[in-house]
C-alpha positions in Angstrom: -18.2 17.2 -58.0 -18.2 19.4 -54.6 -17.1 22.8 -55.0 -14.3 23.5 -52.2 -13.2 26.7 -50.9 -10.0 27.7 -49.0 -10.4 29.1 -45.6 -9.4 32.4 -46.9 -12.0 32.1 -49.6 -10.7 31.0 -53.1 -12.1 28.1 -55.0 -10.3 25.0 -55.0 -10.0 23.0 -58.5 -9.5 19.4 -58.3 -6.6 19.3 -60.7 -3.7 22.1 -61.4 -0.9 22.4 -63.9 1.4 25.0 -65.6 -1.2 27.0 -67.1 -2.2 28.1 -63.3 1.1 29.7 -63.1 1.3 31.8 -66.1 3.0 34.7 -66.1 5.0 34.0 -63.1 8.5 35.2 -62.9 10.9 32.8 -60.8 13.7 35.4 -59.5 10.5 38.2 -58.7 8.1 35.7 -57.4 9.5 32.7 -56.0 13.5 32.8 -55.7 15.6 30.3 -54.0 15.8 29.6 -50.0 17.7 32.2 -48.2 17.5 34.8 -50.9 15.0 37.6 -51.5 12.0 37.6 -51.4 12.6 34.6 -49.3 9.4 33.2 -50.5 11.1 29.7 -49.9 12.6 30.3 -46.4 14.8 32.5 -44.9 17.9 30.4 -45.0 19.6 28.8 -48.0 19.4 25.2 -46.6 16.9 25.7 -43.9 16.9 22.6 -41.7 19.9 20.9 -43.3 21.9 23.4 -41.1 19.6 23.9 -38.3 16.1 22.5 -37.0 13.6 24.8 -35.7 13.9 25.4 -32.0 11.5 23.5 -29.9 9.6 25.7 -27.1 6.6 24.5 -25.7 4.3 27.1 -24.0 5.0 26.6 -20.0 3.7 28.2 -16.9 1.2 27.5 -14.3 1.2 28.0 -10.6 4.1 29.2 -8.6 7.6 30.0 -10.4 8.8 26.8 -8.7 6.4 24.9 -9.9 6.9 26.5 -13.5 10.6 26.0 -13.1 10.3 22.3 -12.5 8.5 21.8 -15.8 11.0 23.6 -17.6 13.7 21.2 -16.3 11.5 18.5 -17.1 11.1 19.3 -20.8 14.5 20.6 -21.2 15.7 17.3 -19.9 13.7 15.4 -22.7 15.2 17.3 -25.5 13.6 21.0 -25.4 16.0 23.3 -26.4 14.1 26.9 -25.8 11.6 28.2 -23.5 8.3 29.8 -24.0 7.0 31.1 -20.6 3.2 31.9 -20.1 2.1 34.2 -17.3 -1.0 34.4 -15.6 -3.5 36.9 -15.8 -2.7 39.4 -13.0 0.9 39.4 -13.9 0.0 40.2 -17.2 -2.0 43.2 -16.3 0.0 44.4 -13.6 -1.7 43.3 -10.7 -0.1 42.0 -7.4 -1.2 38.4 -6.4 -2.8 39.8 -3.7 -4.9 42.4 -5.1 -8.5 41.7 -4.8 -8.9 41.9 -8.6 -6.7 39.1 -9.0 -8.8 36.7 -7.1 -9.5 33.3 -8.7 -7.0 34.0 -11.2 -3.5 33.8 -9.7 -1.4 30.9 -11.2 -4.4 29.4 -13.4 -3.2 30.2 -16.9 0.3 30.7 -16.2 3.0 31.3 -13.5 2.6 34.5 -10.8 5.3 36.9 -11.0 5.2 39.7 -8.4 9.1 40.2 -7.5 12.3 39.8 -8.8 12.7 36.8 -6.5 10.0 35.3 -8.4 11.8 35.7 -11.5 14.9 33.9 -9.9 12.8 31.0 -8.7 11.5 30.7 -12.0 14.8 30.4 -13.8 16.9 28.9 -10.9 19.6 26.2 -12.6 18.6 27.6 -16.0 21.7 29.5 -17.5 20.2 32.4 -19.2 23.2 32.9 -21.6 22.7 29.7 -23.2 18.9 29.2 -23.4 16.7 31.3 -25.7 13.6 32.3 -23.8 10.4 33.8 -25.1 8.5 36.1 -22.4 4.7 36.1 -23.5 4.0 39.4 -22.1 2.7 42.6 -23.5 1.2 45.2 -21.3 3.9 44.5 -18.8 6.6 43.5 -21.4 9.1 46.2 -20.3 9.2 45.5 -16.2 9.3 41.7 -16.9 12.1 41.9 -19.2 13.9 44.4 -17.0 13.2 41.5 -14.7 14.4 38.9 -16.7 17.9 40.8 -17.3 18.4 41.3 -14.1 18.3 37.8 -12.9 20.8 36.8 -15.9 23.0 39.6 -14.6 22.8 38.0 -11.1 23.6 34.8 -13.0 26.9 36.5 -14.3 25.4 36.6 -17.5 26.6 39.6 -20.0 23.4 41.1 -21.7 25.0 40.8 -25.2 24.9 37.0 -24.8 21.2 36.7 -23.3 18.5 35.7 -26.3 15.1 36.7 -25.3 11.8 37.6 -26.9 9.3 39.6 -25.2 6.2 39.4 -27.0 5.7 43.5 -26.6 2.8 43.3 -29.0 0.1 45.5 -27.7 -1.8 46.4 -31.0 -2.9 42.8 -31.0 -4.2 43.0 -27.5 -6.5 45.6 -28.6 -7.9 44.0 -31.8 -8.2 40.6 -30.3 -7.2 39.6 -27.0 -7.7 42.4 -24.6 -4.8 42.3 -21.8 -3.8 46.1 -22.5 -3.4 48.2 -19.5 -3.0 51.7 -20.9 -4.9 53.8 -23.7 -3.5 53.0 -27.1 -0.9 56.0 -27.3 1.1 55.4 -24.1 0.8 51.7 -24.7 2.6 52.2 -28.1 5.1 54.3 -26.6 6.0 51.9 -23.7 6.3 49.3 -26.9 8.5 51.6 -28.7 10.8 52.3 -25.5 11.4 48.7 -25.1 12.6 48.3 -28.8 14.7 51.2 -28.7 16.5 50.2 -25.6 17.1 46.7 -26.8 18.5 47.8 -29.6 21.1 50.0 -27.9 21.6 47.6 -24.8 20.3 44.4 -25.4 21.7 43.3 -29.0 20.2 39.6 -29.0 16.7 40.4 -27.9 14.0 40.3 -30.1 12.0 43.4 -28.7 8.6 42.6 -30.5 6.9 39.5 -31.7 4.1 40.6 -33.8 1.2 38.1 -33.2 -1.2 36.9 -35.8 -2.0 33.9 -33.7 -4.6 35.3 -31.4 -6.2 37.3 -34.2 -6.7 34.2 -35.8 -7.8 32.5 -32.5 -10.6 35.1 -32.3 -11.8 34.1 -35.7 -10.1 35.4 -38.9 -9.4 33.6 -41.9 -5.8 32.5 -42.8 -5.3 35.9 -45.1 -6.7 37.8 -42.6 -4.3 36.5 -40.0 -1.3 37.3 -42.1 -2.7 40.8 -43.5 -3.3 42.0 -39.6 0.4 40.6 -38.7 1.9 42.7 -41.3 -0.1 45.9 -40.7 0.6 45.9 -37.1 4.5 45.4 -38.3 4.1 48.4 -40.2 2.8 50.3 -37.9 5.5 49.5 -35.4 8.3 50.2 -38.2 6.4 53.6 -38.7 6.5 54.5 -35.2 10.0 53.6 -34.8 11.3 55.7 -37.9 9.3 58.6 -36.5 11.4 58.0 -33.3 14.5 58.8 -35.2 15.9 55.1 -35.6 16.7 53.8 -39.0 14.9 50.8 -40.1 18.2 48.7 -40.0 18.7 49.5 -36.4 15.8 47.4 -35.2 14.3 45.7 -37.9 16.6 42.5 -37.9 15.2 41.5 -34.5 11.5 41.8 -35.3 10.0 38.5 -34.7 6.6 37.1 -35.5 4.1 34.3 -33.7 1.6 32.6 -36.1 -0.8 29.6 -36.2 -0.8 26.6 -38.7 -3.6 24.6 -37.6 -5.9 24.7 -40.6 -5.5 23.0 -44.0 -2.0 22.1 -44.7 -1.5 23.8 -47.8 -3.0 26.7 -47.4 -0.9 27.3 -44.1 2.4 27.0 -46.1 0.9 29.3 -48.8 0.1 31.9 -46.2 3.6 31.8 -44.9 5.2 31.6 -48.3 3.2 34.8 -49.3 3.8 36.4 -45.8 7.6 36.2 -46.2 7.6 37.8 -49.9 5.2 40.6 -48.8 7.1 41.5 -45.6 10.5 41.2 -47.6 9.1 43.8 -50.1 7.4 45.9 -47.7 10.7 46.4 -45.9 12.9 46.7 -48.8 10.5 49.1 -50.9 8.4 50.9 -48.7 10.7 51.7 -45.7 14.1 51.4 -47.3 15.8 48.8 -45.2 19.0 47.9 -46.9 20.2 44.9 -44.9 18.9 41.7 -45.9 18.4 40.7 -42.2 15.9 43.7 -42.0 13.8 41.6 -44.8 13.6 38.1 -43.4 10.2 37.1 -41.7 11.2 35.2 -38.7 8.4 33.4 -37.0 7.5 30.9 -34.2 4.7 28.6 -35.8 2.3 26.8 -33.7 -1.0 25.2 -33.4 -4.0 27.0 -32.3 -5.7 25.6 -29.0 -9.2 26.2 -30.5 -8.4 23.4 -33.0 -8.4 20.8 -30.2 -11.5 19.1 -29.1 -12.8 18.1 -25.6 -14.3 15.0 -27.0 -12.0 12.2 -27.7 -8.9 14.2 -26.7 -6.4 11.5 -27.9 -7.6 12.6 -31.6 -5.4 15.7 -30.8 -2.3 14.0 -30.8 -2.8 13.3 -34.4 -3.9 17.2 -35.1 -0.6 18.0 -33.3 1.4 16.0 -35.6 -0.3 17.8 -38.7 0.3 20.9 -37.3 4.1 20.0 -36.8 4.2 19.0 -40.5 2.4 22.2 -41.5 4.5 24.3 -39.5 8.0 22.7 -40.8 6.8 22.9 -44.6 5.9 26.3 -43.8 9.6 27.3 -42.8 9.3 28.0 -39.1 12.1 28.8 -36.9 10.7 27.5 -33.8 7.8 25.7 -33.0 5.3 25.2 -30.0 2.0 22.6 -30.3 -0.9 22.5 -28.1 -1.7 19.5 -26.4 -3.8 17.1 -26.2 -5.6 18.3 -23.1 -5.5 21.6 -24.5 -9.7 21.8 -24.3 -10.1 21.1 -21.0 -7.2 22.0 -18.4 -3.5 23.5 -18.6 -1.4 20.9 -20.1 -0.3 17.9 -18.2 3.6 17.1 -18.0 2.7 13.9 -19.9 0.8 16.1 -22.7 3.4 18.2 -22.9 6.1 15.7 -23.4 4.0 14.0 -26.3 3.7 17.1 -27.8 7.5 17.8 -27.7 7.8 14.1 -28.9 5.7 14.7 -31.8 8.1 17.7 -33.0 11.1 15.5 -32.4 9.7 12.7 -34.5 8.6 15.1 -37.2 12.3 16.5 -37.3 14.1 13.1 -37.4 11.9 10.5 -38.9 9.7 12.0 -41.7 12.4 13.5 -44.0 10.7 16.7 -44.0 13.9 18.5 -43.0 16.1 17.0 -45.7 15.7 19.8 -48.3 14.7 23.5 -48.2 11.2 24.3 -49.1 10.2 20.7 -50.6 6.8 21.8 -51.9 8.4 24.7 -53.8 7.5 24.4 -57.4 4.6 22.3 -57.0 1.6 23.9 -59.2 -1.1 23.6 -56.3 1.4 25.4 -53.9 3.1 28.2 -56.2 -1.0 29.1 -57.4 -2.2 29.1 -53.9 0.8 31.2 -52.6 0.0 34.0 -55.4 -3.8 33.6 -54.4 -2.9 34.1 -50.7 -0.7 37.0 -51.6 -3.7 38.8 -53.3 -5.8 38.5 -50.5 -3.4 39.5 -47.7 
């Protein structure tokens, strides 16, 4: 019989049974959905009460072009936004800077002024739509511009829900769009977290990303391990600045992939929730259950999609959506079938949105919380994943 190993390295047996779960304690290791350590999900009834939000990653060309795509997908049922900025914007360069030549509007929209930001969100009420801003080195000024636009719309800051990514450490580890050295970069991350805790109560001022580290080549276990280590670094930094954990930890969020083997991805998130809850409660002394919750966007890695026979990527996207739902995602974004060779077309993004909607409404995956809970293989794999993380 062929030997099989998970992406994280553990050997996979052909059959699992009760003997593989010997020594497990239900309350300590598994528990119930919505209860510490949140192995089975952060909400008691999960999707029976509220589905994951659907927020395709959108941004290209000018703010006006991006605004039109926002409205197109919202008209077809997308209920949240996930904004892509071009590389010059991410690096703090104006569009007319010679260093931006050839990159303006290429992999996201170009934002140079407050007027650009207003154009991007024209006709979109920012006190009624949750918006993720995929921005890191420039997170503070872009977030300030966003709230300025919301204020001009008449939206109160305490009604605006937004998530600036603001995870600079993963830029140093994997992606590279950092502007300043590590220490001043971290100070800016902390400034935004602290200011948001005081003035933007519904902002999630940092979204810790294992996603990009996975795309750079790490394993499933390493993706979660890096993410939790980075989260711990931010928590330590904020405590050292004089904030209590429960002032800011409830608004920490995460961004991870689910494009590998379905059960391994599910186990990764179950183990990650458990480890994060214990870390926040036992290591950092958080008292609020909201501080213990690992809230995550789960999406597919674009590297999983191929240029050859691109229609097959639609099928891959469906399995990613299923894996994300079984993993307990709070929000979801799928790559598009044309991911390998272009920025997403409107047709491709609509198919990805429809994929999430069909998964939610037609498969039964949302009928009960943690439907894989108790499965011998899944519980064993969760424990093994925890050891490797």
